[in-house]
Gaussian input, Z-matrix of N, CA and C with variables (Angstrom, degrees):
# hf/3-21g

backbone

0 1
 N
 C     1     B1
 C     2     B2     1     A1
 N     3     B3     2     A2     1     D1
 C     4     B4     3     A3     2     D2
 C     5     B5     4     A4     3     D3
 N     6     B6     5     A5     4     D4
 C     7     B7     6     A6     5     D5
 C     8     B8     7     A7     6     D6
 N     9     B9     8     A8     7     D7
 C    10    B10     9     A9     8     D8
 C    11    B11    10    A10     9     D9
 N    12    B12    11    A11    10    D10
 C    13    B13    12    A12    11    D11
 C    14    B14    13    A13    12    D12
 N    15    B15    14    A14    13    D13
 C    16    B16    15    A15    14    D14
 C    17    B17    16    A16    15    D15
 N    18    B18    17    A17    16    D16
 C    19    B19    18    A18    17    D17
 C    20    B20    19    A19    18    D18
 N    21    B21    20    A20    19    D19
 C    22    B22    21    A21    20    D20
 C    23    B23    22    A22    21    D21
 N    24    B24    23    A23    22    D22
 C    25    B25    24    A24    23    D23
 C    26    B26    25    A25    24    D24
 N    27    B27    26    A26    25    D25
 C    28    B28    27    A27    26    D26
 C    29    B29    28    A28    27    D27
 N    30    B30    29    A29    28    D28
 C    31    B31    30    A30    29    D29
 C    32    B32    31    A31    30    D30
 N    33    B33    32    A32    31    D31
 C    34    B34    33    A33    32    D32
 C    35    B35    34    A34    33    D33
 N    36    B36    35    A35    34    D34
 C    37    B37    36    A36    35    D35
 C    38    B38    37    A37    36    D36
 N    39    B39    38    A38    37    D37
 C    40    B40    39    A39    38    D38
 C    41    B41    40    A40    39    D39
 N    42    B42    41    A41    40    D40
 C    43    B43    42    A42    41    D41
 C    44    B44    43    A43    42    D42
 N    45    B45    44    A44    43    D43
 C    46    B46    45    A45    44    D44
 C    47    B47    46    A46    45    D45
 N    48    B48    47    A47    46    D46
 C    49    B49    48    A48    47    D47
 C    50    B50    49    A49    48    D48
 N    51    B51    50    A50    49    D49
 C    52    B52    51    A51    50    D50
 C    53    B53    52    A52    51    D51
 N    54    B54    53    A53    52    D52
 C    55    B55    54    A54    53    D53
 C    56    B56    55    A55    54    D54
 N    57    B57    56    A56    55    D55
 C    58    B58    57    A57    56    D56
 C    59    B59    58    A58    57    D57
 N    60    B60    59    A59    58    D58
 C    61    B61    60    A60    59    D59
 C    62    B62    61    A61    60    D60
 N    63    B63    62    A62    61    D61
 C    64    B64    63    A63    62    D62
 C    65    B65    64    A64    63    D63
 N    66    B66    65    A65    64    D64
 C    67    B67    66    A66    65    D65
 C    68    B68    67    A67    66    D66
 N    69    B69    68    A68    67    D67
 C    70    B70    69    A69    68    D68
 C    71    B71    70    A70    69    D69
 N    72    B72    71    A71    70    D70
 C    73    B73    72    A72    71    D71
 C    74    B74    73    A73    72    D72
 N    75    B75    74    A74    73    D73
 C    76    B76    75    A75    74    D74
 C    77    B77    76    A76    75    D75
 N    78    B78    77    A77    76    D76
 C    79    B79    78    A78    77    D77
 C    80    B80    79    A79    78    D78
 N    81    B81    80    A80    79    D79
 C    82    B82    81    A81    80    D80
 C    83    B83    82    A82    81    D81
 N    84    B84    83    A83    82    D82
 C    85    B85    84    A84    83    D83
 C    86    B86    85    A85    84    D84
 N    87    B87    86    A86    85    D85
 C    88    B88    87    A87    86    D86
 C    89    B89    88    A88    87    D87
 N    90    B90    89    A89    88    D88
 C    91    B91    90    A90    89    D89
 C    92    B92    91    A91    90    D90
 N    93    B93    92    A92    91    D91
 C    94    B94    93    A93    92    D92
 C    95    B95    94    A94    93    D93
 N    96    B96    95    A95    94    D94
 C    97    B97    96    A96    95    D95
 C    98    B98    97    A97    96    D96
 N    99    B99    98    A98    97    D97
 C   100   B100    99    A99    98    D98
 C   101   B101   100   A100    99    D99
 N   102   B102   101   A101   100   D100
 C   103   B103   102   A102   101   D101
 C   104   B104   103   A103   102   D102
 N   105   B105   104   A104   103   D103
 C   106   B106   105   A105   104   D104
 C   107   B107   106   A106   105   D105
 N   108   B108   107   A107   106   D106
 C   109   B109   108   A108   107   D107
 C   110   B110   109   A109   108   D108
 N   111   B111   110   A110   109   D109
 C   112   B112   111   A111   110   D110
 C   113   B113   112   A112   111   D111
 N   114   B114   113   A113   112   D112
 C   115   B115   114   A114   113   D113
 C   116   B116   115   A115   114   D114
 N   117   B117   116   A116   115   D115
 C   118   B118   117   A117   116   D116
 C   119   B119   118   A118   117   D117
 N   120   B120   119   A119   118   D118
 C   121   B121   120   A120   119   D119
 C   122   B122   121   A121   120   D120
 N   123   B123   122   A122   121   D121
 C   124   B124   123   A123   122   D122
 C   125   B125   124   A124   123   D123
 N   126   B126   125   A125   124   D124
 C   127   B127   126   A126   125   D125
 C   128   B128   127   A127   126   D126
 N   129   B129   128   A128   127   D127
 C   130   B130   129   A129   128   D128
 C   131   B131   130   A130   129   D129
 N   132   B132   131   A131   130   D130
 C   133   B133   132   A132   131   D131
 C   134   B134   133   A133   132   D132
 N   135   B135   134   A134   133   D133
 C   136   B136   135   A135   134   D134
 C   137   B137   136   A136   135   D135
 N   138   B138   137   A137   136   D136
 C   139   B139   138   A138   137   D137
 C   140   B140   139   A139   138   D138
 N   141   B141   140   A140   139   D139
 C   142   B142   141   A141   140   D140
 C   143   B143   142   A142   141   D141
 N   144   B144   143   A143   142   D142
 C   145   B145   144   A144   143   D143
 C   146   B146   145   A145   144   D144
 N   147   B147   146   A146   145   D145
 C   148   B148   147   A147   146   D146
 C   149   B149   148   A148   147   D147
 N   150   B150   149   A149   148   D148
 C   151   B151   150   A150   149   D149
 C   152   B152   151   A151   150   D150
 N   153   B153   152   A152   151   D151
 C   154   B154   153   A153   152   D152
 C   155   B155   154   A154   153   D153
 N   156   B156   155   A155   154   D154
 C   157   B157   156   A156   155   D155
 C   158   B158   157   A157   156   D156
 N   159   B159   158   A158   157   D157
 C   160   B160   159   A159   158   D158
 C   161   B161   160   A160   159   D159
 N   162   B162   161   A161   160   D160
 C   163   B163   162   A162   161   D161
 C   164   B164   163   A163   162   D162
 N   165   B165   164   A164   163   D163
 C   166   B166   165   A165   164   D164
 C   167   B167   166   A166   165   D165
 N   168   B168   167   A167   166   D166
 C   169   B169   168   A168   167   D167
 C   170   B170   169   A169   168   D168
 N   171   B171   170   A170   169   D169
 C   172   B172   171   A171   170   D170
 C   173   B173   172   A172   171   D171
 N   174   B174   173   A173   172   D172
 C   175   B175   174   A174   173   D173
 C   176   B176   175   A175   174   D174
 N   177   B177   176   A176   175   D175
 C   178   B178   177   A177   176   D176
 C   179   B179   178   A178   177   D177
 N   180   B180   179   A179   178   D178
 C   181   B181   180   A180   179   D179
 C   182   B182   181   A181   180   D180
 N   183   B183   182   A182   181   D181
 C   184   B184   183   A183   182   D182
 C   185   B185   184   A184   183   D183
 N   186   B186   185   A185   184   D184
 C   187   B187   186   A186   185   D185
 C   188   B188   187   A187   186   D186
 N   189   B189   188   A188   187   D187
 C   190   B190   189   A189   188   D188
 C   191   B191   190   A190   189   D189
 N   192   B192   191   A191   190   D190
 C   193   B193   192   A192   191   D191
 C   194   B194   193   A193   192   D192
 N   195   B195   194   A194   193   D193
 C   196   B196   195   A195   194   D194
 C   197   B197   196   A196   195   D195
 N   198   B198   197   A197   196   D196
 C   199   B199   198   A198   197   D197
 C   200   B200   199   A199   198   D198
 N   201   B201   200   A200   199   D199
 C   202   B202   201   A201   200   D200
 C   203   B203   202   A202   201   D201
 N   204   B204   203   A203   202   D202
 C   205   B205   204   A204   203   D203
 C   206   B206   205   A205   204   D204
 N   207   B207   206   A206   205   D205
 C   208   B208   207   A207   206   D206
 C   209   B209   208   A208   207   D207
 N   210   B210   209   A209   208   D208
 C   211   B211   210   A210   209   D209
 C   212   B212   211   A211   210   D210
 N   213   B213   212   A212   211   D211
 C   214   B214   213   A213   212   D212
 C   215   B215   214   A214   213   D213
 N   216   B216   215   A215   214   D214
 C   217   B217   216   A216   215   D215
 C   218   B218   217   A217   216   D216
 N   219   B219   218   A218   217   D217
 C   220   B220   219   A219   218   D218
 C   221   B221   220   A220   219   D219
 N   222   B222   221   A221   220   D220
 C   223   B223   222   A222   221   D221
 C   224   B224   223   A223   222   D222
 N   225   B225   224   A224   223   D223
 C   226   B226   225   A225   224   D224
 C   227   B227   226   A226   225   D225
 N   228   B228   227   A227   226   D226
 C   229   B229   228   A228   227   D227
 C   230   B230   229   A229   228   D228
 N   231   B231   230   A230   229   D229
 C   232   B232   231   A231   230   D230
 C   233   B233   232   A232   231   D231
 N   234   B234   233   A233   232   D232
 C   235   B235   234   A234   233   D233
 C   236   B236   235   A235   234   D234
 N   237   B237   236   A236   235   D235
 C   238   B238   237   A237   236   D236
 C   239   B239   238   A238   237   D237
 N   240   B240   239   A239   238   D238
 C   241   B241   240   A240   239   D239
 C   242   B242   241   A241   240   D240
 N   243   B243   242   A242   241   D241
 C   244   B244   243   A243   242   D242
 C   245   B245   244   A244   243   D243
 N   246   B246   245   A245   244   D244
 C   247   B247   246   A246   245   D245
 C   248   B248   247   A247   246   D246
 N   249   B249   248   A248   247   D247
 C   250   B250   249   A249   248   D248
 C   251   B251   250   A250   249   D249
 N   252   B252   251   A251   250   D250
 C   253   B253   252   A252   251   D251
 C   254   B254   253   A253   252   D252
 N   255   B255   254   A254   253   D253
 C   256   B256   255   A255   254   D254
 C   257   B257   256   A256   255   D255
 N   258   B258   257   A257   256   D256
 C   259   B259   258   A258   257   D257
 C   260   B260   259   A259   258   D258
 N   261   B261   260   A260   259   D259
 C   262   B262   261   A261   260   D260
 C   263   B263   262   A262   261   D261
 N   264   B264   263   A263   262   D262
 C   265   B265   264   A264   263   D263
 C   266   B266   265   A265   264   D264
 N   267   B267   266   A266   265   D265
 C   268   B268   267   A267   266   D266
 C   269   B269   268   A268   267   D267
 N   270   B270   269   A269   268   D268
 C   271   B271   270   A270   269   D269
 C   272   B272   271   A271   270   D270
 N   273   B273   272   A272   271   D271
 C   274   B274   273   A273   272   D272
 C   275   B275   274   A274   273   D273
 N   276   B276   275   A275   274   D274
 C   277   B277   276   A276   275   D275
 C   278   B278   277   A277   276   D276
 N   279   B279   278   A278   277   D277
 C   280   B280   279   A279   278   D278
 C   281   B281   280   A280   279   D279
 N   282   B282   281   A281   280   D280
 C   283   B283   282   A282   281   D281
 C   284   B284   283   A283   282   D282
 N   285   B285   284   A284   283   D283
 C   286   B286   285   A285   284   D284
 C   287   B287   286   A286   285   D285
 N   288   B288   287   A287   286   D286
 C   289   B289   288   A288   287   D287
 C   290   B290   289   A289   288   D288
 N   291   B291   290   A290   289   D289
 C   292   B292   291   A291   290   D290
 C   293   B293   292   A292   291   D291
 N   294   B294   293   A293   292   D292
 C   295   B295   294   A294   293   D293
 C   296   B296   295   A295   294   D294
 N   297   B297   296   A296   295   D295
 C   298   B298   297   A297   296   D296
 C   299   B299   298   A298   297   D297
 N   300   B300   299   A299   298   D298
 C   301   B301   300   A300   299   D299
 C   302   B302   301   A301   300   D300
 N   303   B303   302   A302   301   D301
 C   304   B304   303   A303   302   D302
 C   305   B305   304   A304   303   D303
 N   306   B306   305   A305   304   D304
 C   307   B307   306   A306   305   D305
 C   308   B308   307   A307   306   D306
 N   309   B309   308   A308   307   D307
 C   310   B310   309   A309   308   D308
 C   311   B311   310   A310   309   D309
 N   312   B312   311   A311   310   D310
 C   313   B313   312   A312   311   D311
 C   314   B314   313   A313   312   D312
 N   315   B315   314   A314   313   D313
 C   316   B316   315   A315   314   D314
 C   317   B317   316   A316   315   D315

   B1=1.4427
   B2=1.5177
   B3=1.3219
   B4=1.4604
   B5=1.5162
   B6=1.3154
   B7=1.4571
   B8=1.5229
   B9=1.3157
   B10=1.4593
   B11=1.5182
   B12=1.3423
   B13=1.4624
   B14=1.5248
   B15=1.3340
   B16=1.4553
   B17=1.5278
   B18=1.3218
   B19=1.4666
   B20=1.5248
   B21=1.3119
   B22=1.4537
   B23=1.5073
   B24=1.3191
   B25=1.4542
   B26=1.5152
   B27=1.3275
   B28=1.4534
   B29=1.5095
   B30=1.3460
   B31=1.4645
   B32=1.5194
   B33=1.3284
   B34=1.4625
   B35=1.5223
   B36=1.3387
   B37=1.4670
   B38=1.5206
   B39=1.3305
   B40=1.4560
   B41=1.5224
   B42=1.3374
   B43=1.4574
   B44=1.5255
   B45=1.3308
   B46=1.4641
   B47=1.5236
   B48=1.3403
   B49=1.4638
   B50=1.5292
   B51=1.3340
   B52=1.4780
   B53=1.5256
   B54=1.3095
   B55=1.4706
   B56=1.5253
   B57=1.3293
   B58=1.4667
   B59=1.5249
   B60=1.3293
   B61=1.4613
   B62=1.5270
   B63=1.3053
   B64=1.4682
   B65=1.5197
   B66=1.3315
   B67=1.4629
   B68=1.5217
   B69=1.3314
   B70=1.4590
   B71=1.5260
   B72=1.3090
   B73=1.4677
   B74=1.5227
   B75=1.3069
   B76=1.4604
   B77=1.5212
   B78=1.3343
   B79=1.4667
   B80=1.5322
   B81=1.3456
   B82=1.4532
   B83=1.5175
   B84=1.3143
   B85=1.4595
   B86=1.5275
   B87=1.3201
   B88=1.4590
   B89=1.5160
   B90=1.2952
   B91=1.4594
   B92=1.5253
   B93=1.3330
   B94=1.4563
   B95=1.5251
   B96=1.3325
   B97=1.4571
   B98=1.5165
   B99=1.3240
   B100=1.4550
   B101=1.5208
   B102=1.3239
   B103=1.4665
   B104=1.5230
   B105=1.3203
   B106=1.4622
   B107=1.5320
   B108=1.3345
   B109=1.4700
   B110=1.5258
   B111=1.3065
   B112=1.4625
   B113=1.5253
   B114=1.3194
   B115=1.4604
   B116=1.5266
   B117=1.3213
   B118=1.4593
   B119=1.5282
   B120=1.3287
   B121=1.4590
   B122=1.5231
   B123=1.3123
   B124=1.4529
   B125=1.5160
   B126=1.3244
   B127=1.4591
   B128=1.5155
   B129=1.3218
   B130=1.4591
   B131=1.5281
   B132=1.3164
   B133=1.4674
   B134=1.5239
   B135=1.3201
   B136=1.4558
   B137=1.5248
   B138=1.3115
   B139=1.4603
   B140=1.5236
   B141=1.3334
   B142=1.4625
   B143=1.5239
   B144=1.3166
   B145=1.4572
   B146=1.5210
   B147=1.2939
   B148=1.4544
   B149=1.5231
   B150=1.3219
   B151=1.4613
   B152=1.5259
   B153=1.3323
   B154=1.4546
   B155=1.5210
   B156=1.3289
   B157=1.4649
   B158=1.5187
   B159=1.3307
   B160=1.4587
   B161=1.5210
   B162=1.3236
   B163=1.4650
   B164=1.5220
   B165=1.3227
   B166=1.4548
   B167=1.5216
   B168=1.3205
   B169=1.4601
   B170=1.5239
   B171=1.3145
   B172=1.4620
   B173=1.5300
   B174=1.3218
   B175=1.4559
   B176=1.5256
   B177=1.3308
   B178=1.4614
   B179=1.5263
   B180=1.3474
   B181=1.4642
   B182=1.5282
   B183=1.3432
   B184=1.4714
   B185=1.5232
   B186=1.3373
   B187=1.4693
   B188=1.5331
   B189=1.3378
   B190=1.4663
   B191=1.5229
   B192=1.3194
   B193=1.4652
   B194=1.5225
   B195=1.3194
   B196=1.4618
   B197=1.5162
   B198=1.3262
   B199=1.4613
   B200=1.5232
   B201=1.3213
   B202=1.4609
   B203=1.5219
   B204=1.2933
   B205=1.4607
   B206=1.5245
   B207=1.3359
   B208=1.4610
   B209=1.5220
   B210=1.3571
   B211=1.4592
   B212=1.5191
   B213=1.3427
   B214=1.4529
   B215=1.5324
   B216=1.3202
   B217=1.4621
   B218=1.5256
   B219=1.3350
   B220=1.4727
   B221=1.5188
   B222=1.3325
   B223=1.4666
   B224=1.5210
   B225=1.3335
   B226=1.4687
   B227=1.5227
   B228=1.3323
   B229=1.4654
   B230=1.5152
   B231=1.3355
   B232=1.4632
   B233=1.5236
   B234=1.3216
   B235=1.4627
   B236=1.5321
   B237=1.3114
   B238=1.4587
   B239=1.5092
   B240=1.3212
   B241=1.4699
   B242=1.5265
   B243=1.3126
   B244=1.4538
   B245=1.5216
   B246=1.3315
   B247=1.4620
   B248=1.5199
   B249=1.3146
   B250=1.4644
   B251=1.5257
   B252=1.3287
   B253=1.4605
   B254=1.5221
   B255=1.3285
   B256=1.4557
   B257=1.5174
   B258=1.3158
   B259=1.4552
   B260=1.5022
   B261=1.3120
   B262=1.4691
   B263=1.5238
   B264=1.3255
   B265=1.4600
   B266=1.5334
   B267=1.3407
   B268=1.4714
   B269=1.5193
   B270=1.3155
   B271=1.4559
   B272=1.5217
   B273=1.3266
   B274=1.4579
   B275=1.5190
   B276=1.3190
   B277=1.4564
   B278=1.5234
   B279=1.3280
   B280=1.4612
   B281=1.5199
   B282=1.3269
   B283=1.4625
   B284=1.5251
   B285=1.3324
   B286=1.4682
   B287=1.5321
   B288=1.3089
   B289=1.4595
   B290=1.5211
   B291=1.3291
   B292=1.4593
   B293=1.5219
   B294=1.3008
   B295=1.4662
   B296=1.5231
   B297=1.3222
   B298=1.4624
   B299=1.5193
   B300=1.3224
   B301=1.4588
   B302=1.5153
   B303=1.3219
   B304=1.4679
   B305=1.5076
   B306=1.3287
   B307=1.4569
   B308=1.5144
   B309=1.3231
   B310=1.4643
   B311=1.5202
   B312=1.3215
   B313=1.4592
   B314=1.5013
   B315=1.3128
   B316=1.4532
   B317=1.4637
   A1=108.61
   A2=115.47
   A3=122.06
   A4=108.90
   A5=116.49
   A6=121.59
   A7=108.26
   A8=116.31
   A9=121.69
   A10=110.28
   A11=115.14
   A12=118.02
   A13=114.19
   A14=118.09
   A15=120.73
   A16=108.68
   A17=117.83
   A18=118.74
   A19=110.22
   A20=116.57
   A21=120.84
   A22=114.97
   A23=117.06
   A24=121.63
   A25=108.92
   A26=116.37
   A27=120.64
   A28=113.58
   A29=117.02
   A30=120.72
   A31=109.75
   A32=115.24
   A33=122.35
   A34=107.98
   A35=117.25
   A36=121.50
   A37=108.87
   A38=115.78
   A39=121.99
   A40=107.72
   A41=115.63
   A42=120.52
   A43=110.04
   A44=117.71
   A45=121.71
   A46=113.84
   A47=118.78
   A48=120.21
   A49=111.49
   A50=116.83
   A51=124.33
   A52=113.97
   A53=117.97
   A54=121.28
   A55=112.71
   A56=116.64
   A57=120.54
   A58=110.13
   A59=115.13
   A60=123.11
   A61=107.67
   A62=116.95
   A63=120.66
   A64=108.71
   A65=114.93
   A66=121.32
   A67=107.88
   A68=116.34
   A69=121.82
   A70=108.90
   A71=115.68
   A72=120.90
   A73=112.23
   A74=114.57
   A75=121.26
   A76=111.96
   A77=117.89
   A78=120.04
   A79=112.17
   A80=117.87
   A81=122.05
   A82=114.48
   A83=118.06
   A84=121.32
   A85=110.72
   A86=115.45
   A87=123.03
   A88=106.81
   A89=116.74
   A90=121.52
   A91=108.25
   A92=116.38
   A93=122.46
   A94=108.94
   A95=115.96
   A96=121.94
   A97=110.03
   A98=115.90
   A99=120.62
   A100=106.51
   A101=117.52
   A102=119.89
   A103=111.38
   A104=117.08
   A105=120.94
   A106=111.83
   A107=116.55
   A108=120.93
   A109=113.80
   A110=117.89
   A111=125.72
   A112=112.76
   A113=116.66
   A114=121.17
   A115=107.66
   A116=116.15
   A117=120.92
   A118=110.50
   A119=116.07
   A120=122.26
   A121=111.61
   A122=116.76
   A123=120.02
   A124=112.68
   A125=114.71
   A126=122.07
   A127=108.86
   A128=115.75
   A129=122.34
   A130=108.02
   A131=116.25
   A132=120.11
   A133=109.33
   A134=116.27
   A135=121.73
   A136=110.71
   A137=116.45
   A138=120.57
   A139=110.95
   A140=115.19
   A141=120.68
   A142=111.84
   A143=115.34
   A144=121.28
   A145=106.99
   A146=118.77
   A147=122.59
   A148=115.13
   A149=115.93
   A150=123.02
   A151=107.16
   A152=116.87
   A153=121.24
   A154=114.98
   A155=117.64
   A156=119.90
   A157=110.01
   A158=116.35
   A159=123.05
   A160=108.44
   A161=116.49
   A162=120.70
   A163=109.35
   A164=115.80
   A165=121.09
   A166=109.32
   A167=115.96
   A168=120.31
   A169=108.39
   A170=116.30
   A171=120.58
   A172=109.35
   A173=117.85
   A174=123.30
   A175=110.39
   A176=115.56
   A177=121.57
   A178=108.12
   A179=118.15
   A180=119.68
   A181=110.41
   A182=117.97
   A183=120.09
   A184=113.78
   A185=117.04
   A186=119.58
   A187=112.45
   A188=117.13
   A189=121.04
   A190=113.34
   A191=116.51
   A192=120.41
   A193=110.00
   A194=115.72
   A195=121.64
   A196=108.68
   A197=114.97
   A198=119.54
   A199=110.10
   A200=115.13
   A201=118.87
   A202=107.24
   A203=117.39
   A204=120.44
   A205=113.17
   A206=117.32
   A207=120.24
   A208=114.57
   A209=117.47
   A210=120.17
   A211=111.51
   A212=115.67
   A213=118.57
   A214=109.33
   A215=117.22
   A216=122.32
   A217=111.66
   A218=117.89
   A219=120.40
   A220=112.02
   A221=117.09
   A222=120.48
   A223=111.59
   A224=116.76
   A225=120.36
   A226=111.33
   A227=116.46
   A228=120.77
   A229=110.80
   A230=118.70
   A231=120.71
   A232=112.26
   A233=118.38
   A234=120.33
   A235=110.53
   A236=117.84
   A237=122.18
   A238=113.85
   A239=118.11
   A240=121.78
   A241=111.91
   A242=118.80
   A243=122.15
   A244=111.29
   A245=114.84
   A246=122.56
   A247=107.42
   A248=117.29
   A249=122.00
   A250=108.34
   A251=115.85
   A252=120.32
   A253=109.74
   A254=114.90
   A255=121.22
   A256=109.36
   A257=116.06
   A258=119.59
   A259=114.11
   A260=114.33
   A261=122.11
   A262=110.66
   A263=116.42
   A264=122.19
   A265=112.81
   A266=118.07
   A267=125.19
   A268=113.34
   A269=117.62
   A270=121.67
   A271=110.27
   A272=115.48
   A273=122.49
   A274=106.76
   A275=116.36
   A276=120.61
   A277=109.28
   A278=116.35
   A279=122.02
   A280=106.58
   A281=115.22
   A282=122.82
   A283=109.73
   A284=118.88
   A285=120.02
   A286=108.59
   A287=117.00
   A288=121.92
   A289=110.49
   A290=116.16
   A291=120.28
   A292=108.34
   A293=117.15
   A294=120.37
   A295=113.29
   A296=118.53
   A297=124.63
   A298=111.81
   A299=117.78
   A300=121.77
   A301=108.48
   A302=116.67
   A303=119.43
   A304=109.45
   A305=114.92
   A306=120.06
   A307=114.46
   A308=118.00
   A309=120.91
   A310=107.77
   A311=116.61
   A312=121.58
   A313=114.01
   A314=116.67
   A315=120.68
   A316=113.87
   D1=144.58
   D2=179.97
   D3=-127.33
   D4=134.08
   D5=175.64
   D6=-100.38
   D7=117.49
   D8=-179.41
   D9=-69.49
   D10=152.07
   D11=-176.42
   D12=-83.03
   D13=-12.77
   D14=176.43
   D15=-111.69
   D16=141.29
   D17=175.51
   D18=-76.80
   D19=150.52
   D20=173.64
   D21=83.33
   D22=82.52
   D23=176.59
   D24=-90.46
   D25=126.63
   D26=178.98
   D27=-97.76
   D28=-25.71
   D29=-177.22
   D30=-160.86
   D31=150.99
   D32=176.44
   D33=-137.30
   D34=138.93
   D35=175.88
   D36=-143.94
   D37=143.89
   D38=176.48
   D39=-119.96
   D40=130.65
   D41=-179.41
   D42=-63.58
   D43=149.56
   D44=-172.56
   D45=-63.48
   D46=-20.41
   D47=175.87
   D48=-87.59
   D49=3.47
   D50=177.29
   D51=62.02
   D52=25.87
   D53=179.08
   D54=-96.41
   D55=-31.60
   D56=-171.66
   D57=-127.19
   D58=135.96
   D59=174.50
   D60=-117.32
   D61=135.66
   D62=176.52
   D63=-119.43
   D64=141.68
   D65=177.36
   D66=-127.04
   D67=124.65
   D68=176.15
   D69=-97.22
   D70=130.07
   D71=-175.12
   D72=-106.04
   D73=162.92
   D74=179.11
   D75=-63.27
   D76=-22.37
   D77=179.37
   D78=-81.86
   D79=1.41
   D80=177.40
   D81=94.55
   D82=-12.26
   D83=-179.45
   D84=-82.21
   D85=154.33
   D86=175.64
   D87=-121.59
   D88=125.11
   D89=179.31
   D90=-106.15
   D91=133.71
   D92=176.96
   D93=-104.73
   D94=136.33
   D95=-179.08
   D96=-132.20
   D97=152.78
   D98=166.46
   D99=-66.80
   D100=128.18
   D101=-179.58
   D102=-71.39
   D103=-18.35
   D104=-179.34
   D105=-85.25
   D106=-46.64
   D107=-173.75
   D108=-110.20
   D109=-12.82
   D110=-172.28
   D111=60.08
   D112=24.34
   D113=170.33
   D114=-70.64
   D115=137.38
   D116=-179.31
   D117=-65.90
   D118=132.74
   D119=176.98
   D120=-105.57
   D121=-9.59
   D122=178.52
   D123=145.52
   D124=171.44
   D125=-179.68
   D126=-126.65
   D127=137.15
   D128=176.21
   D129=-110.87
   D130=132.73
   D131=-178.63
   D132=-131.88
   D133=117.40
   D134=176.58
   D135=-148.70
   D136=-40.50
   D137=-175.79
   D138=-72.47
   D139=136.55
   D140=-179.71
   D141=-80.14
   D142=-20.26
   D143=-179.32
   D144=-133.68
   D145=-167.48
   D146=-173.42
   D147=-55.47
   D148=145.32
   D149=173.94
   D150=-95.85
   D151=117.13
   D152=-173.86
   D153=-116.54
   D154=-0.67
   D155=178.60
   D156=-145.99
   D157=133.27
   D158=177.06
   D159=-138.98
   D160=140.16
   D161=175.71
   D162=-154.02
   D163=130.10
   D164=174.15
   D165=-88.38
   D166=146.39
   D167=171.67
   D168=-68.41
   D169=160.18
   D170=178.73
   D171=-69.68
   D172=127.65
   D173=-179.25
   D174=-77.75
   D175=133.70
   D176=176.72
   D177=-115.06
   D178=111.15
   D179=176.87
   D180=-62.00
   D181=141.88
   D182=-177.45
   D183=-53.50
   D184=-36.18
   D185=-178.26
   D186=-70.97
   D187=-17.46
   D188=179.12
   D189=-101.31
   D190=-8.31
   D191=-177.49
   D192=-76.00
   D193=137.66
   D194=177.83
   D195=-128.48
   D196=140.75
   D197=176.32
   D198=-58.52
   D199=140.05
   D200=167.96
   D201=-127.75
   D202=-176.52
   D203=-174.39
   D204=-66.64
   D205=-28.67
   D206=-173.70
   D207=-97.39
   D208=-30.18
   D209=-174.63
   D210=-136.51
   D211=145.11
   D212=173.57
   D213=-86.79
   D214=176.96
   D215=-174.82
   D216=-59.59
   D217=-44.43
   D218=-179.79
   D219=-60.44
   D220=-40.54
   D221=178.22
   D222=-64.94
   D223=-40.08
   D224=177.83
   D225=-62.54
   D226=-43.22
   D227=-178.75
   D228=-66.80
   D229=-48.62
   D230=-177.84
   D231=-69.20
   D232=-28.83
   D233=176.15
   D234=-63.64
   D235=-29.13
   D236=176.71
   D237=-67.61
   D238=-10.86
   D239=178.72
   D240=-94.69
   D241=2.83
   D242=-178.84
   D243=-72.38
   D244=145.88
   D245=173.73
   D246=-125.53
   D247=128.68
   D248=176.18
   D249=-103.79
   D250=139.10
   D251=178.92
   D252=-133.52
   D253=149.21
   D254=177.28
   D255=-134.81
   D256=141.74
   D257=-176.06
   D258=-126.49
   D259=169.64
   D260=177.33
   D261=-61.56
   D262=-23.42
   D263=-179.47
   D264=-77.00
   D265=7.53
   D266=-179.78
   D267=70.07
   D268=13.81
   D269=178.21
   D270=-94.31
   D271=143.40
   D272=172.70
   D273=-123.22
   D274=137.09
   D275=-178.50
   D276=-134.44
   D277=140.63
   D278=172.52
   D279=-110.95
   D280=119.82
   D281=-176.44
   D282=-101.12
   D283=118.01
   D284=174.16
   D285=-83.28
   D286=102.53
   D287=-177.59
   D288=-89.61
   D289=174.88
   D290=172.87
   D291=-97.57
   D292=176.65
   D293=-173.55
   D294=-73.50
   D295=-28.87
   D296=-175.41
   D297=64.40
   D298=20.84
   D299=173.18
   D300=-97.17
   D301=144.17
   D302=175.06
   D303=-64.95
   D304=136.40
   D305=177.85
   D306=79.29
   D307=0.74
   D308=179.35
   D309=-128.45
   D310=106.15
   D311=-174.77
   D312=-65.58
   D313=-68.18
   D314=177.88
   D315=77.32

């Protein structure tokens, strides 16, 4: 069990590769954590009011990514690191995150 440092959680999402957990708070901030250690990976701030929706894009491992007509392999892989958030302020944001893997910048 983990106790978050801000009161009032509006949304929680875990990336499909189980590496990153995001928590959206009533103050509008989104905190990113390592899903394994719960070490803070950073804070995202855009919403003026509470963050009530979070969703990660589906992660595509590089070895499973295949070129298609619209995107190359690198684009497919990095698109899997996106996080979408929605807030009480009627704003929606798509965050292009990094991989959070050692040795892989992103």
